[in-house]
N, C-alpha and C positions, 0 to 999 in steps of 0.2 A: 184813691187819688186825694181825697180830703185829708187823710192821715199824712200823706207825703207833704202836702202844703203846710199842715199844722206843725209838723215836727222836723222837717228838713230845711225850710226856708228862713225861719227867724235867725237873726245874727248872733244871739247870745244863748248860752245854755239856760240861763235863768228864765228867759221867755219860753223856751221849749218846755220847761217843767210846768209852766202855768197855762199852756194852751189847752183848749178843749176842741173836740170835734162834735158838731151838731148834725143831726139827721132830720130833715124836714120834708113835708109834703106840701106842695103849693098847687093852686089852680093853674091849669095850662095857660089861661089868659093873663096870669101874672108873669109869665116868662117872656122876656123881650128878646133874648138872644141865647142861643144854645151852641156851644162848641162841643159837639158830640164826642170827639176823641178823648177829651179830658173830663167829660161829664160836668163841664163848667157852665153855669147858667148866670145870666144877668137878669135880675128880677125888677119888676115895676116898683118904683118908689112908693112906700106906704103899703106894700103888700101885706096880707094877713095870712100866715101859714095855717093850713088845715090841721097839721100836727107838727110838733117839734119836740125832739128829745135829745138829751145829751148822751153821747156814746161813752160807754164805760171803758176808756182806754187812756193810759198814761204814756208819757214819753218812754219810760222804761219798758212798758208793754210793747210799744211800737218797735223799739230796738230789738226786743226778743223775737218779734214776728219777722224782722229782717235778718235775724241771726247776726246781730252786731253786738259785740261785747262792749260793756261800759267800763272805761278805765277808772279805777278807784285808787287815787293817790295815797289813801291811808293804808293800802296794802303793800306799797312799795318799800 
């Protein structure tokens, strides 16, 4: 779901190329609200993640996962 938000929602292609997806672990006490069907969490302000890592995925990787072809105008 995080990949979808990172790469489907921005309004410009430039932003999509610059986005990153982070994976983190937080204490249960830092979670204020959980919308389970999207795995969306609202965290307490000032929370301190137990671990945080940048996922190694680009916009082009995401498109490949979704079987979406990227139009390259230089090939036209």
